[in-house]
TORMI-369306 format. One record per residue (C-alpha): residue in three letters; z, x, y. Coordinates in Angstrom, 1 decimal, padded with zeros to 4 digits. Example, Ala and Ser with C-alpha at 12.3 -4.5 7.8 and 13.67 -1.06 7.14 Angstrom:
# residues 2
residu ALA w 007.8 u 012.3 v -004.5
residu SER w 007.1 u 013.7 v -001.1
//
This chain:
# residues 511
residu MET w 019.0 u -102.4 v 009.9
residu THR w 015.1 u -100.5 v 010.1
residu PRO w 016.1 u -096.9 v 009.7
residu SER w 015.1 u -094.3 v 012.5
residu PRO w 012.5 u -092.2 v 012.5
residu THR w 012.5 u -088.7 v 010.8
residu HIS w 009.3 u -086.7 v 012.2
residu ILE w 008.4 u -083.0 v 010.6
residu CYS w 007.6 u -080.3 v 012.2
residu ILE w 005.4 u -078.6 v 009.3
residu GLY w 005.5 u -075.0 v 011.0
residu MET w 003.6 u -072.9 v 011.1
residu ALA w 006.0 u -069.8 v 010.7
residu ARG w 006.3 u -067.7 v 013.3
residu SER w 005.3 u -070.0 v 015.1
residu GLY w 007.4 u -071.5 v 017.5
residu THR w 010.0 u -073.0 v 015.0
residu THR w 012.8 u -071.2 v 015.5
residu TRP w 012.5 u -071.2 v 019.3
residu LEU w 012.0 u -075.2 v 019.1
residu PHE w 014.9 u -075.8 v 016.8
residu GLU w 017.0 u -073.8 v 019.1
residu ALA w 015.6 u -075.7 v 022.4
residu LEU w 016.2 u -079.4 v 020.6
residu SER w 019.3 u -078.9 v 019.4
residu GLY w 022.0 u -079.9 v 022.0
residu SER w 019.6 u -082.5 v 022.7
residu ASN w 021.6 u -086.4 v 022.5
residu ALA w 018.3 u -088.2 v 021.4
residu LEU w 017.6 u -086.3 v 017.9
residu PHE w 019.5 u -085.2 v 015.6
residu LEU w 018.3 u -081.7 v 014.0
residu PRO w 020.4 u -080.5 v 010.8
residu PRO w 022.5 u -077.4 v 011.2
residu ALA w 020.4 u -076.1 v 008.6
residu LYS w 017.0 u -075.1 v 010.4
residu GLU w 014.4 u -075.9 v 007.4
residu VAL w 015.3 u -078.7 v 005.4
residu ARG w 012.9 u -077.9 v 002.7
residu TYR w 013.0 u -080.8 v 000.4
residu TRP w 009.4 u -081.5 v -000.5
residu PHE w 007.7 u -078.2 v -000.7
residu GLY w 009.8 u -074.9 v -000.7
residu ALA w 013.0 u -076.3 v -001.6
residu PRO w 015.3 u -073.2 v -001.3
residu THR w 017.8 u -072.2 v -004.2
residu GLN w 020.9 u -072.9 v -004.6
residu ALA w 022.2 u -069.4 v -004.2
residu PHE w 019.8 u -068.8 v -000.8
residu LYS w 021.2 u -072.5 v 000.4
residu GLN w 024.7 u -071.2 v 000.0
residu ALA w 024.5 u -067.5 v 001.3
residu HIS w 022.9 u -069.8 v 004.5
residu ILE w 025.5 u -071.6 v 004.8
residu ALA w 028.1 u -069.0 v 004.8
residu THR w 025.9 u -066.9 v 007.6
residu LEU w 026.4 u -070.3 v 009.8
residu ASP w 030.3 u -071.0 v 009.2
residu GLN w 030.7 u -067.3 v 010.5
residu THR w 028.2 u -067.3 v 013.1
residu ARG w 028.2 u -071.0 v 014.6
residu SER w 031.1 u -073.5 v 015.6
residu LEU w 030.2 u -075.8 v 012.8
residu SER w 031.5 u -079.4 v 013.6
residu ASP w 033.3 u -081.6 v 010.5
residu ALA w 030.1 u -083.6 v 010.7
residu ASP w 027.7 u -080.8 v 010.4
residu ARG w 029.5 u -079.2 v 007.4
residu ALA w 029.7 u -082.9 v 005.8
residu TRP w 025.8 u -082.6 v 006.2
residu LEU w 025.4 u -079.1 v 004.5
residu ASP w 027.8 u -079.9 v 001.5
residu ALA w 025.1 u -082.8 v 001.2
residu TRP w 022.5 u -080.3 v 002.0
residu ALA w 023.4 u -077.9 v -000.8
residu ALA w 024.2 u -080.8 v -003.5
residu ILE w 020.7 u -082.7 v -002.5
residu ASP w 018.7 u -082.6 v -006.2
residu THR w 015.4 u -080.7 v -005.1
residu GLU w 013.8 u -080.8 v -008.9
residu THR w 013.3 u -085.0 v -008.4
residu VAL w 012.9 u -086.0 v -004.9
residu THR w 013.5 u -089.3 v -003.5
residu PRO w 012.7 u -091.1 v -000.4
residu GLU w 016.0 u -093.2 v -000.2
residu ALA w 018.0 u -089.4 v -001.1
residu TYR w 015.7 u -088.3 v 002.1
residu GLN w 016.9 u -091.0 v 004.1
residu VAL w 020.3 u -090.9 v 003.5
residu LEU w 020.3 u -087.0 v 004.4
residu MET w 018.3 u -086.9 v 007.6
residu GLY w 019.7 u -090.6 v 008.6
residu GLN w 023.1 u -089.9 v 008.4
residu ARG w 024.0 u -089.6 v 012.5
residu GLY w 021.9 u -093.0 v 013.1
residu LYS w 019.1 u -091.9 v 015.3
residu PRO w 015.3 u -090.0 v 015.3
residu ALA w 015.6 u -086.5 v 013.1
residu LEU w 013.6 u -083.4 v 013.0
residu ASP w 012.8 u -081.8 v 010.0
residu ILE w 011.4 u -078.4 v 010.9
residu SER w 010.5 u -076.8 v 007.4
residu PRO w 007.8 u -074.4 v 007.8
residu SER w 007.1 u -074.8 v 004.1
residu TYR w 005.3 u -077.8 v 004.2
residu ALA w 002.4 u -076.4 v 005.4
residu ALA w 001.3 u -075.3 v 002.2
residu MET w 001.7 u -078.7 v 000.1
residu HIS w -000.8 u -079.9 v -002.0
residu GLU w -002.8 u -082.1 v -001.2
residu TYR w -001.4 u -085.0 v -003.0
residu ARG w 002.4 u -084.6 v -001.8
residu ILE w 001.3 u -085.7 v 001.1
residu PRO w 000.7 u -089.7 v 001.4
residu GLU w 004.0 u -089.1 v -001.0
residu LEU w 006.1 u -088.1 v 001.9
residu ARG w 003.7 u -090.7 v 004.5
residu ALA w 005.3 u -093.5 v 002.3
residu ALA w 008.8 u -091.9 v 001.9
residu LEU w 009.0 u -092.1 v 006.1
residu PRO w 010.5 u -094.4 v 008.1
residu GLU w 008.4 u -096.7 v 010.6
residu GLY w 007.4 u -095.0 v 013.7
residu SER w 007.8 u -091.9 v 012.2
residu LYS w 005.0 u -088.8 v 012.9
residu VAL w 004.2 u -084.9 v 012.1
residu PHE w 003.0 u -082.0 v 013.6
residu VAL w 002.5 u -078.4 v 013.6
residu LEU w 002.4 u -075.3 v 016.0
residu LEU w -000.8 u -073.3 v 016.0
residu ARG w -000.8 u -069.4 v 017.5
residu ASN w -003.7 u -067.0 v 017.7
residu PRO w -004.0 u -066.3 v 013.8
residu TYR w -004.1 u -062.7 v 014.5
residu ASP w -000.9 u -062.4 v 016.4
residu ARG w 000.5 u -065.1 v 014.0
residu LEU w -000.1 u -062.8 v 010.9
residu CYS w 001.2 u -059.6 v 013.0
residu SER w 004.7 u -060.9 v 013.1
residu GLU w 004.5 u -062.4 v 009.6
residu VAL w 004.4 u -059.4 v 008.5
residu LYS w 006.2 u -057.3 v 010.6
residu LEU w 009.1 u -059.7 v 010.2
residu HIS w 008.7 u -061.6 v 007.2
residu ALA w 007.5 u -058.8 v 004.8
residu PHE w 009.9 u -056.6 v 006.3
residu ARG w 012.7 u -059.2 v 006.3
residu GLN w 012.9 u -060.4 v 003.0
residu GLY w 010.6 u -058.0 v 001.7
residu LYS w 013.0 u -055.2 v 000.0
residu PHE w 011.2 u -052.5 v 002.3
residu ARG w 013.1 u -049.8 v 003.3
residu GLY w 010.8 u -048.5 v 005.4
residu PRO w 007.1 u -048.2 v 006.4
residu ALA w 004.5 u -050.0 v 003.5
residu THR w 000.8 u -048.1 v 003.0
residu ASP w -001.8 u -049.8 v 004.2
residu TRP w -003.1 u -050.7 v 001.2
residu MET w 000.0 u -052.4 v 000.5
residu ILE w 000.0 u -054.5 v 003.6
residu ALA w -003.5 u -055.6 v 002.3
residu GLU w -002.1 u -056.9 v -001.1
residu PHE w 000.8 u -058.6 v 001.3
residu ILE w -001.4 u -060.9 v 003.5
residu GLU w -004.2 u -061.2 v 000.7
residu PHE w -001.5 u -062.8 v -001.7
residu GLY w -002.6 u -066.3 v -002.7
residu TRP w -000.2 u -068.9 v -001.0
residu ARG w -000.7 u -067.0 v 002.0
residu VAL w -003.9 u -067.6 v 002.5
residu ARG w -003.7 u -071.0 v 001.8
residu ILE w -000.8 u -071.3 v 004.1
residu ARG w -002.7 u -069.9 v 007.2
residu ASP w -006.0 u -072.3 v 007.0
residu TYR w -005.3 u -074.4 v 009.8
residu ASN w -008.4 u -076.1 v 009.1
residu ARG w -007.0 u -076.7 v 005.0
residu ILE w -004.2 u -078.2 v 007.3
residu MET w -005.4 u -080.2 v 009.8
residu ARG w -007.8 u -081.4 v 007.9
residu GLU w -005.3 u -082.6 v 005.2
residu TRP w -002.3 u -083.7 v 007.5
residu ARG w -004.6 u -085.7 v 009.7
residu LYS w -006.4 u -088.0 v 007.0
residu VAL w -002.9 u -088.8 v 005.9
residu PHE w -001.3 u -089.3 v 009.2
residu GLY w -004.1 u -090.0 v 011.4
residu GLU w -002.8 u -090.0 v 015.5
residu ASP w 001.0 u -089.7 v 014.1
residu PHE w -000.1 u -085.8 v 013.2
residu ARG w -001.2 u -083.3 v 016.1
residu ALA w -001.1 u -079.8 v 017.0
residu PHE w 000.6 u -078.1 v 019.9
residu TYR w 000.1 u -074.9 v 021.0
residu HIS w 002.1 u -071.6 v 020.8
residu ASP w -000.1 u -070.4 v 024.0
residu ASP w 001.7 u -073.4 v 026.2
residu ILE w 005.5 u -072.6 v 025.4
residu GLU w 004.2 u -069.1 v 026.7
residu ALA w 003.1 u -070.8 v 029.7
residu ASP w 005.4 u -073.3 v 030.2
residu PRO w 008.0 u -074.2 v 028.1
residu VAL w 009.7 u -077.1 v 029.8
residu ALA w 006.4 u -078.7 v 029.8
residu PHE w 005.9 u -078.0 v 026.1
residu LEU w 009.1 u -079.3 v 025.4
residu LYS w 008.6 u -082.7 v 027.5
residu ASP w 005.0 u -083.0 v 025.8
residu VAL w 006.6 u -082.7 v 022.1
residu LEU w 009.4 u -085.4 v 023.4
residu GLY w 006.6 u -087.3 v 024.6
residu PHE w 005.1 u -087.7 v 021.3
residu LEU w 007.7 u -088.2 v 019.1
residu GLY w 008.4 u -091.3 v 021.3
residu LEU w 011.5 u -089.6 v 023.1
residu ASP w 012.2 u -089.8 v 026.5
residu PRO w 011.1 u -086.1 v 028.1
residu THR w 013.3 u -086.5 v 031.4
residu GLY w 016.0 u -088.0 v 029.4
residu ASP w 019.3 u -085.9 v 028.6
residu ALA w 018.1 u -082.1 v 027.8
residu ALA w 019.0 u -080.0 v 030.6
residu PHE w 016.2 u -077.2 v 030.2
residu ASP w 016.9 u -073.9 v 031.3
residu PRO w 013.6 u -072.3 v 032.3
residu ALA w 014.7 u -068.5 v 031.8
residu LYS w 016.6 u -069.6 v 028.7
residu LEU w 013.9 u -071.0 v 026.7
residu GLN w 011.6 u -068.1 v 027.8
residu GLU w 014.0 u -065.4 v 026.6
residu ARG w 013.7 u -066.4 v 023.4
residu VAL w 009.9 u -066.5 v 023.2
residu ASN w 008.0 u -063.4 v 020.9
residu THR w 011.5 u -062.3 v 019.6
residu ASP w 009.9 u -060.5 v 017.5
residu ARG w 008.5 u -058.0 v 020.1
residu THR w 012.1 u -056.7 v 020.7
residu THR w 013.2 u -056.1 v 017.1
residu THR w 013.6 u -052.8 v 016.6
residu ILE w 015.1 u -052.8 v 012.3
residu TYR w 011.9 u -053.0 v 010.8
residu PRO w 009.1 u -050.3 v 011.3
residu SER w 006.2 u -051.0 v 013.5
residu LEU w 003.0 u -051.6 v 012.4
residu THR w 000.0 u -049.0 v 012.5
residu ALA w -003.6 u -048.6 v 014.2
residu SER w -004.7 u -049.4 v 011.4
residu GLN w -002.4 u -051.8 v 010.0
residu HIS w -003.4 u -054.2 v 013.1
residu GLU w -007.2 u -053.3 v 011.8
residu ILE w -006.3 u -054.8 v 008.3
residu ILE w -004.5 u -058.0 v 009.7
residu ALA w -007.6 u -058.6 v 012.5
residu ARG w -010.0 u -058.8 v 009.9
residu ALA w -008.3 u -061.6 v 007.7
residu THR w -008.0 u -063.1 v 010.5
residu LEU w -011.1 u -063.3 v 012.8
residu PRO w -012.8 u -064.8 v 010.7
residu GLU w -009.8 u -068.1 v 010.6
residu ILE w -010.2 u -067.6 v 014.2
residu GLU w -014.2 u -068.1 v 013.8
residu ALA w -013.5 u -071.2 v 011.5
residu PHE w -011.4 u -072.6 v 013.9
residu ALA w -014.1 u -073.3 v 016.8
residu ALA w -014.9 u -076.8 v 014.4
residu ILE w -011.3 u -077.9 v 015.7
residu SER w -010.7 u -076.6 v 019.2
residu PRO w -014.1 u -074.4 v 020.7
residu ASP w -011.4 u -073.6 v 024.0
residu HIS w -008.3 u -071.9 v 021.5
residu ALA w -010.9 u -070.5 v 018.6
residu ALA w -012.6 u -068.5 v 021.7
residu ARG w -009.0 u -067.6 v 023.8
residu TRP w -008.0 u -066.7 v 020.0
residu GLN w -011.1 u -064.1 v 020.2
residu ARG w -010.8 u -062.7 v 023.1
residu ALA w -007.6 u -061.5 v 022.9
residu LEU w -007.9 u -060.3 v 019.4
residu GLU w -011.0 u -058.3 v 020.6
residu ILE w -009.2 u -057.3 v 023.3
residu ALA w -005.6 u -056.0 v 020.8
residu CYS w -008.1 u -054.9 v 018.5
residu PRO w -012.0 u -053.1 v 019.2
residu GLU w -012.2 u -051.6 v 016.0
residu VAL w -012.8 u -055.9 v 014.2
residu ASN w -016.3 u -055.6 v 015.6
residu THR w -017.1 u -052.4 v 014.0
residu PRO w -017.9 u -051.6 v 010.3
residu PRO w -015.1 u -051.5 v 008.0
residu ARG w -013.2 u -048.8 v 006.8
residu PRO w -011.9 u -048.7 v 003.3
residu VAL w -008.3 u -049.2 v 002.5
residu ARG w -007.4 u -046.2 v 000.5
residu GLU w -005.4 u -047.0 v -002.2
residu ASP w -001.9 u -044.9 v -003.8
residu THR w -003.1 u -043.3 v -006.8
residu ARG w 000.8 u -044.0 v -007.6
residu PRO w 001.5 u -047.4 v -006.2
residu ARG w 004.7 u -048.2 v -008.7
residu TYR w 006.0 u -044.8 v -007.4
residu GLN w 005.2 u -045.1 v -003.7
residu ARG w 007.1 u -048.6 v -003.8
residu LEU w 009.7 u -047.4 v -005.8
residu LEU w 009.8 u -045.2 v -003.0
residu ARG w 010.3 u -048.0 v -000.2
residu LEU w 013.0 u -049.5 v -002.4
residu THR w 015.4 u -046.2 v -001.6
residu GLU w 017.5 u -045.0 v 000.7
residu ASN w 019.5 u -041.7 v 001.0
residu LEU w 023.9 u -042.1 v 000.7
residu GLY w 024.4 u -038.4 v 000.9
residu GLU w 025.8 u -035.9 v 000.8
residu ASP w 022.9 u -034.1 v 002.1
residu ASP w 019.0 u -034.5 v 003.1
residu GLU w 017.4 u -032.9 v -000.1
residu PHE w 016.2 u -036.6 v -000.7
residu SER w 015.2 u -037.6 v 002.7
residu LYS w 013.3 u -034.3 v 002.6
residu LEU w 011.6 u -035.5 v -000.8
residu GLN w 011.0 u -038.2 v 000.8
residu ASP w 009.4 u -036.9 v 004.0
residu LEU w 006.9 u -034.6 v 001.6
residu GLU w 005.9 u -038.0 v 000.0
residu GLY w 004.9 u -039.0 v 002.6
residu TYR w 007.1 u -041.5 v 003.2
residu ARG w 009.6 u -041.6 v 006.6
residu PRO w 012.3 u -044.6 v 006.6
residu SER w 014.5 u -045.0 v 009.2
residu SER w 017.8 u -044.9 v 007.8
residu LEU w 021.7 u -044.5 v 009.0
residu LEU w 022.2 u -041.3 v 006.4
residu GLN w 018.8 u -040.5 v 006.2
residu TRP w 019.6 u -036.3 v 007.5
residu ALA w 023.1 u -037.2 v 007.8
residu ALA w 025.9 u -035.4 v 005.6
residu THR w 028.1 u -037.7 v 004.2
residu PRO w 031.3 u -036.2 v 001.7
residu VAL w 031.0 u -039.1 v -000.5
residu ARG w 034.8 u -040.2 v 000.2
residu ALA w 034.3 u -040.4 v 003.5
residu LEU w 030.8 u -042.6 v 002.8
residu ILE w 033.1 u -044.8 v 000.7
residu ALA w 036.3 u -045.1 v 003.7
residu HIS w 033.4 u -046.8 v 005.9
residu MET w 031.7 u -049.1 v 004.0
residu LYS w 035.6 u -050.2 v 002.9
residu SER w 036.2 u -050.3 v 006.4
residu PRO w 033.4 u -050.1 v 009.2
residu ALA w 033.9 u -048.4 v 012.2
residu PRO w 032.0 u -047.5 v 015.4
residu LEU w 030.3 u -044.0 v 014.6
residu PHE w 029.6 u -041.0 v 016.9
residu GLU w 032.4 u -041.9 v 019.3
residu LYS w 032.2 u -039.7 v 022.0
residu ASP w 035.8 u -038.7 v 021.7
residu ALA w 035.3 u -038.0 v 018.1
residu LEU w 032.9 u -035.3 v 018.2
residu ARG w 033.0 u -031.6 v 017.4
residu VAL w 030.1 u -028.6 v 016.8
residu VAL w 030.5 u -027.6 v 012.9
residu ASP w 027.9 u -025.5 v 011.6
residu GLY w 025.4 u -026.3 v 014.2
residu HIS w 025.4 u -029.9 v 013.0
residu VAL w 027.7 u -032.9 v 014.9
residu LEU w 031.2 u -034.0 v 013.3
residu ASP w 031.9 u -037.4 v 013.3
residu THR w 035.6 u -036.5 v 012.9
residu ARG w 036.7 u -040.0 v 012.6
residu SER w 034.3 u -040.9 v 009.7
residu GLY w 033.5 u -037.3 v 008.6
residu PHE w 029.6 u -037.9 v 008.6
residu SER w 027.8 u -035.3 v 010.4
residu PHE w 024.6 u -035.9 v 012.1
residu ARG w 021.6 u -033.7 v 013.4
residu SER w 021.6 u -033.9 v 016.8
residu ASP w 020.1 u -032.7 v 020.7
residu LEU w 023.8 u -032.1 v 021.5
residu VAL w 023.8 u -029.0 v 020.1
residu GLU w 022.8 u -026.1 v 021.5
residu LEU w 022.5 u -022.3 v 020.7
residu ALA w 024.6 u -019.0 v 022.8
residu GLY w 023.3 u -016.5 v 020.7
residu ASP w 024.6 u -016.8 v 017.4
residu THR w 026.7 u -019.2 v 018.4
residu PRO w 026.5 u -023.0 v 017.9
residu HIS w 027.8 u -025.5 v 020.8
residu PHE w 027.2 u -028.6 v 022.9
residu VAL w 024.8 u -028.7 v 025.8
residu PRO w 026.3 u -028.1 v 029.4
residu ALA w 028.5 u -031.7 v 030.9
residu HIS w 025.6 u -032.5 v 033.0
residu ARG w 023.3 u -033.4 v 030.6
residu PHE w 025.6 u -034.5 v 027.3
residu ASP w 026.0 u -038.4 v 028.6
residu GLU w 022.0 u -038.6 v 029.0
residu ILE w 021.5 u -037.9 v 025.1
residu TRP w 024.6 u -038.8 v 023.6
residu ARG w 023.8 u -042.6 v 024.6
residu ARG w 020.8 u -042.3 v 023.4
residu GLU w 021.9 u -040.9 v 020.6
residu LYS w 024.6 u -043.0 v 020.4
residu ALA w 022.5 u -046.2 v 020.7
residu ASN w 020.3 u -045.2 v 017.9
residu ILE w 023.2 u -044.8 v 015.6
residu ASP w 024.6 u -048.2 v 016.6
residu MET w 020.8 u -049.3 v 015.3
residu LEU w 020.4 u -047.8 v 012.5
residu ALA w 024.4 u -048.7 v 011.8
residu TYR w 023.4 u -052.1 v 011.8
residu LYS w 020.5 u -051.4 v 009.7
residu PHE w 022.4 u -049.9 v 007.2
residu TRP w 025.0 u -052.7 v 007.3
residu HIS w 021.8 u -055.4 v 007.6
residu PHE w 019.3 u -054.0 v 004.3
residu SER w 023.3 u -053.4 v 002.4
residu VAL w 023.9 u -057.0 v 002.1
residu SER w 020.3 u -058.8 v 002.4
residu ARG w 017.6 u -056.9 v -000.1
residu PRO w 018.4 u -054.9 v -002.7
residu GLY w 017.5 u -051.2 v -002.8
residu VAL w 018.0 u -048.2 v -004.9
residu TYR w 020.6 u -046.1 v -003.4
residu VAL w 020.2 u -042.2 v -003.9
residu ILE w 023.4 u -039.8 v -003.8
residu LYS w 023.2 u -036.1 v -005.0
residu ALA w 025.8 u -033.6 v -004.1
residu GLU w 025.9 u -030.4 v -004.9
residu ALA w 029.7 u -030.6 v -006.6
residu GLY w 028.7 u -032.9 v -008.3
residu VAL w 030.4 u -036.6 v -007.8
residu ASP w 033.6 u -037.2 v -010.1
residu ALA w 033.4 u -040.3 v -011.9
residu ASP w 036.6 u -041.9 v -009.8
residu ALA w 034.3 u -041.9 v -006.2
residu LEU w 031.3 u -042.7 v -007.9
residu GLN w 032.5 u -045.7 v -009.8
residu ALA w 034.2 u -047.0 v -006.3
residu LEU w 031.0 u -046.4 v -004.8
residu ALA w 029.0 u -048.3 v -007.4
residu GLU w 031.8 u -051.7 v -007.3
residu LEU w 030.8 u -051.2 v -003.2
residu LEU w 027.1 u -051.3 v -003.6
residu ALA w 027.3 u -054.6 v -006.5
residu ALA w 029.7 u -056.5 v -003.6
residu ARG w 027.2 u -056.2 v -001.1
residu HIS w 023.6 u -057.2 v -003.0
residu PRO w 024.4 u -057.6 v -006.9
residu GLU w 021.2 u -056.3 v -008.1
residu HIS w 022.0 u -052.3 v -006.0
residu ARG w 021.7 u -049.9 v -007.8
residu LEU w 023.0 u -046.1 v -007.4
residu LEU w 021.0 u -043.5 v -008.7
residu HIS w 023.5 u -040.8 v -009.0
residu VAL w 021.6 u -036.8 v -009.4
residu ALA w 023.4 u -034.1 v -010.8
residu GLN w 021.5 u -030.9 v -012.0
residu GLY w 020.8 u -030.6 v -015.2
residu ALA w 017.9 u -030.0 v -017.4
residu PRO w 015.7 u -030.8 v -018.4
residu ALA w 014.7 u -033.8 v -015.4
residu GLY w 015.7 u -037.1 v -016.2
residu ILE w 017.6 u -040.0 v -016.5
residu GLY w 020.2 u -040.3 v -018.8
residu ALA w 022.9 u -043.0 v -019.1
residu VAL w 022.8 u -046.5 v -017.5
residu GLU w 025.8 u -048.2 v -017.1
residu GLY w 026.5 u -050.9 v -015.0
residu ASN w 024.6 u -050.5 v -011.8
residu VAL w 024.3 u -046.6 v -012.2
residu ILE w 021.4 u -044.5 v -012.9
residu HIS w 022.9 u -041.3 v -014.5
residu ALA w 019.8 u -038.1 v -013.7
residu ARG w 019.1 u -034.7 v -013.3
residu ILE w 016.9 u -032.6 v -011.7
residu PRO w 017.3 u -028.2 v -013.6
residu ALA w 018.0 u -027.2 v -009.6
residu PHE w 019.0 u -028.0 v -006.3
residu ALA w 016.8 u -026.8 v -003.2
residu ASN w 018.2 u -024.5 v -000.4
residu ASP w 015.4 u -026.3 v 002.3
residu ALA w 012.3 u -028.0 v 001.5
residu ASP w 010.4 u -025.3 v 000.3
residu THR w 011.9 u -025.1 v -002.6
residu ILE w 011.8 u -028.6 v -003.3
residu ASP w 011.6 u -029.8 v -007.0
residu ARG w 008.9 u -031.8 v -006.3
residu ALA w 007.6 u -031.9 v -010.1
residu ALA w 011.4 u -032.7 v -010.9
residu TRP w 012.1 u -035.7 v -008.5
residu ARG w 008.7 u -037.2 v -009.7
residu THR w 010.1 u -037.4 v -013.2
residu VAL w 013.3 u -039.2 v -012.7
residu LEU w 011.8 u -041.5 v -010.1
residu HIS w 009.1 u -042.9 v -012.8
residu ALA w 011.6 u -042.9 v -014.8
residu VAL w 013.9 u -044.8 v -013.0
residu ALA w 010.9 u -047.2 v -011.8
residu ASP w 010.7 u -047.8 v -016.0
residu VAL w 014.3 u -049.6 v -016.0
residu ASP w 014.1 u -053.1 v -016.6
residu ASP w 016.4 u -054.0 v -013.2
residu VAL w 014.1 u -051.7 v -010.9
residu ALA w 010.7 u -052.4 v -012.6
residu ALA w 011.3 u -056.0 v -011.5
residu LEU w 012.6 u -055.1 v -008.2
residu ILE w 009.0 u -053.0 v -008.1
residu GLU w 006.9 u -056.1 v -009.0
residu THR w 009.0 u -058.5 v -006.4
residu MET w 008.5 u -056.4 v -003.1
residu PHE w 007.4 u -059.0 v -001.1
residu VAL w 010.0 u -061.7 v -002.2
//
């Protein structure tokens, strides 16, 4: 029996591939694997990534027995030695045309493309989604650098410039190369589609894709235009990752303008439209470039972007601020007793519920969690802090509650998705049992987490490294930002940066 075609979408990343996957997943005429990115031929995921991804799918989706069987086969498949037979077994399980959406394939070396062509059943086609390079790279920096990297806050300009000029990232965004190499091998069986058309008419776009794949565009898929439009440009509404600054937008614009101009050789209309949109978004691109100021302490700045304050007070957050690093994190300006923090991490519960709030020492105490927050809900009457009047309370509370909910999600999300250096510094010290419990909770969330425990003592520096705990000391704790011993903290952090495990994290900020 002749096998059904296996069609391939080679990307581009941040150009609508997830939107396409979600839009077509319900089609009876086309099989899309439960794992969106198969990545068999190039850029294969690690076994650990596969297992983590399968666990996430298991928690967030209703998987059928057939889906679980496919995921088991995907997890077990050998990607060190790729074969047409293994790929056809993986993609041909449902006995109907399949679609492999794997943006990593866009970076595939030219000599591998004919090998892939020879492995595909007759009738298989390949296509690419192309988006304005400026918009696409802004999205990639915002979501891929901050989501897949190890950042916990905004990057500097030079870090953004370094990220976008990293070798394979320059290669993978070369639209002209992609079009030339893939069209040479696949001819009329290769086509480019454009993100602009998704935004203009998502239903028409899907029908065009299905028609190219030889499938009936008026078949069983009932496309809901409203739902399809909701999924377009979801990166614009993402709030847990830092926004790009004007200077960073300019860096990206200058990197992508030559790419847009070069694409005029492929599609003059798209290139002209993209260039006009870029110049409107970033008029500075037509002015002489300003030099990107490099930080004189790149390792130190990278380390700061791996750190997160756990309390019990905000001295470390004030230090971050003084060093020009202003992350947005749940406990940045909160007072979090260690035992309360441990209890919350063991059993997370909603924070800042209205009926649990009390004014204590000028802050708002959440009596259920034991955390104290800075809050606009508190005002002074004479020397006595108290809640604002009732007519103002609800509006302020709703705003702050929404922010704390977002930060609580971000704290959890980052704690399970990316390694970091969590800093605990307490005036009275942290007893050994609590420190061990906290270290174990962090390790359970991510094996590469490190806990930096800072106690009072001289001279400044680090002492023992026990498991995932780095013990450090500074001569004196501060009462306010003006009395922070920045030199002592820098001594500690430079020493932390030299710890082998931490040094490895610093060197792989974007991985």
